[in-house]
N, C-alpha and C positions, 0 to 999 in steps of 0.2 A: 589390307593393309598387316602386315606380318608382325604377329605379336613373340615374343620370347618370353618362357618362365624362366627366370636362373637370377643370377644375381643382380643382374643388371637392373629387373623390373623387381625392384623391394622385395628381386631377390627377392620383385620389388617385396620388389621391394622389400627386393627382395632378392629380394627378394629373392638367388642367389640359391641345390639344396639336400636330403639329408640323410647312418646305421646308428642304431643306438648303445652306447659303451655301456661296459659292466665296471663302475668306478667305483673306490670307496671315498665316500664324500659327507662333508659336517651336512651342507643339504642338496637335495634333488628335486626337483622340478619337472615334470611332462607338460610339453604343450602339441595340440595336435589341429591340423587344420584343413580345411576342406577348402578347393577352389573352383571356382565356378566360373560359364562365360554366359549372361543372359539366363541363368538359374541352370544350366546345363554343368554338369561333373565333368571338370580338367584334368584334375589332380585330388592327393591327399596328400600329405607330408607330416612329420612327425618330429620333432626337438625334447633332447634330453640336455638338462643343465646340472652341471654337478658343483659344487661350491667349495671349498677346502680351505678356509680362513679367507683370504682378499684374492684366491688363485680361482679362476674359472678355466671350463670345459664345456660347450658346446656342440652335440652330435648332432645329426641329421640324416630323415631320407626322403625322399618324393618318387610316386609313382604315378603316372599320368593315369586316369580312369576316365569310362564313358565312352563315347565317339572318339576320343584323343586315342584313347590306348587301343583301339580298335584298326586305325589309320597309320599310325606312330607311334608307336610304344616308347614310352619316354620314362626315363630312371637317373635318380642321380642322388649323390651323396655328398653331405658337406660336415668339416668340424673345425673347430678352433679353440684356441686356449690361451689365455692370457690374465690380466688382474685388471680389478675392479678399482677404479682411478675415482677422483671426487665429482668429477662431470661425464665420464665416459669410461665405459672396458674399451681396456686396450691392450688389444691382439698382440701374443708373440708370434704365433703363428696362425695360419690358415690354409685350408686346402677345400677344394671342390671339383668334382667330377660328374660329368652325365653323358648320356647315351641317348640319344633320340633316333632311331631307326638303326642306320648303318654306321651314322656319326657317332662320334665322342670327342670331348675335350678333357684333358686334367688341367687345372690352375694349381699354383702354390706359391704361396706369400710369408715371405718371414719379414716382421717389425720391430725395429727396437724404438720405445722410448715415443712412437706414433711416427717413426721414420721406415720408409718402407727400404729395407738392404740386400732385397735378394723379390724377384718374383720370376717364376718362368710359368708356360703356357705350352701344352704340348697335344696335338700339333700347332704349332706355329701358325701363325696367319700373312702367310705367304704367296703371290706377292703382293706387299701392301698395294692400295688402289690410291692416286693421286690426290684425291682430295680426302685423304686419310688424314686427321689430326694427329701428330705424333705426343706421346706422354714425356716430358722433359722431368728429369732432375727436382727441379722446385716443383712439379706436381705431384711428390713422391713425400712430401715432407709433410709433418701434423697431419696424417690421416687415420682414417678408420676403416677397419676390415667392413663387409655387407652385410655380415651377421648379428656377431654381436654389436656394430654400430649401431642398430637400430634397437637396442637395449639399453636404457636410462637409467643411471642410479637412481635410488628412492629420494634422496633426499635435495636431486638436480631437478633443474628447471625442463621441462617435457617439450614445450613450446609456447613461445618461438625460439627456435631454435635451427642451427646450419650445422648438416652432418656432413664432414669433406671426406668421400669413400672414395676407395681406389680398391676395384673386384682384381686385380692382376691383369687386367688387360686396359682397363678405361677409368678415368678419376672423371668424378661427378660430385655434384653438389645435389643434397637433400634440404629442400628448404622447408622448415615446418613453420605453421603461421596458427595462431591458438583461432580455436573455434567452440571454446566451450566443453562442457559433457552433456555424455548421453547416458542412459539407463544401458548395460550390456549383459546376458544371463547366458552361462554354458555351465558345461559340468567343471565343478570347482572355483566359479566363481559368480558371483550375483549380485553389482553395485555397479557404481558411476564411472565410466569411461573417459579420459579426456580425449577430446576430439581434434585433430590438427588436420589443417588443410596442407600439402604436398606442391611444392615446385622442384620440376625435375630440370638441373640443370649442366648440361653437357659441359665438360672441362675439356677432358685430351683422350684419346684413345678409341675415336670413332670416325667413322667415315662422313664427313660434314654434305649436308642435305640430305643423308637418309631420313627416308620417307616415317618408318616408326618413331623414331630418334627427336624428329621435328616435331612429330605429334605429340609427345609428351613432352617434347620442352615451351610448346605453345600453352598446354592444356594445364585449366586453373582449375578445376574442379575435383583433381582428386583429394582422397581425405582417408587417413590413418586415424585408428582408435587403439588409446593404448590403456590395459589395466597394469593396476600394482598387485605386485604379488608379495604378500606381505614375508611369507616364508623367504625368499630371497631375497626381499628389500629392493627392488627395481620394478621397472615399468618396461611392459614388453608388448609388442603390437597384439589384439584379438580382432582387429579387421582393417581391411583395407580394399577400398572401391576406388575401380580406375575405369571410367568411360571409355567405351571402344563407338566404332562406327559399326560393329554387329553386336553390340550391347554392352554393360557392364562387365568388367572383370573382377570380381569379388575373392576377397580371403577372408576366413572366417574361422574362426577358431571353434574348435565342436568340445575340446579338454582345454584347462588351464590350471594344470596343480593338480586338478581330483583323481 
């Protein structure tokens, strides 16, 4: 089974990924992550968040590590800016580019009040397969970007929740269900994390019947943990676990604002 590290995987789950900008800001926050498969390192990612009044900018980098780096070096960058709303962070502009070996892709999306007004991908995916589920104009209304879409304002409900994500090519829902709290400790944070179950629901912009998409769609044991940054007053992911046939993929924060 193929597993892609990018915006579609939580970006996962991101997971979509990420150069740190030097910005004049009221508040700044740094988060670093390690990504592994069955305990073996896959990649490292770093995110920098800058807030100025109710506006935010998040930028970051991802670099492959371990055996992945030997066989197919992968790197990515992402950046998103927008406004902090009552229930969500609403992006104005989102961009992501990555390169894995000799292949690469760049995606750019412009939003207005949660609606997509422009999206581009270079190179384009052509020709589209016959079983491709196309993205319609309805699919691009009231959506979130795959990066700041996973960050929840401090006064909003974390889970249960449904996050409608558009990553520049695909439209999907990330459905979060409440699973209690768990202690979590890393550099800069020591406290309780909110634990949510994840359901991955593809809506459009994917190849119907594709093995990895169908695997994630059927999976009911994924988890994502959110910790609160008091400085920024938001909840952000600090741990993700995705079971696979080769062992669990985990994304764990090694630094959370410290």
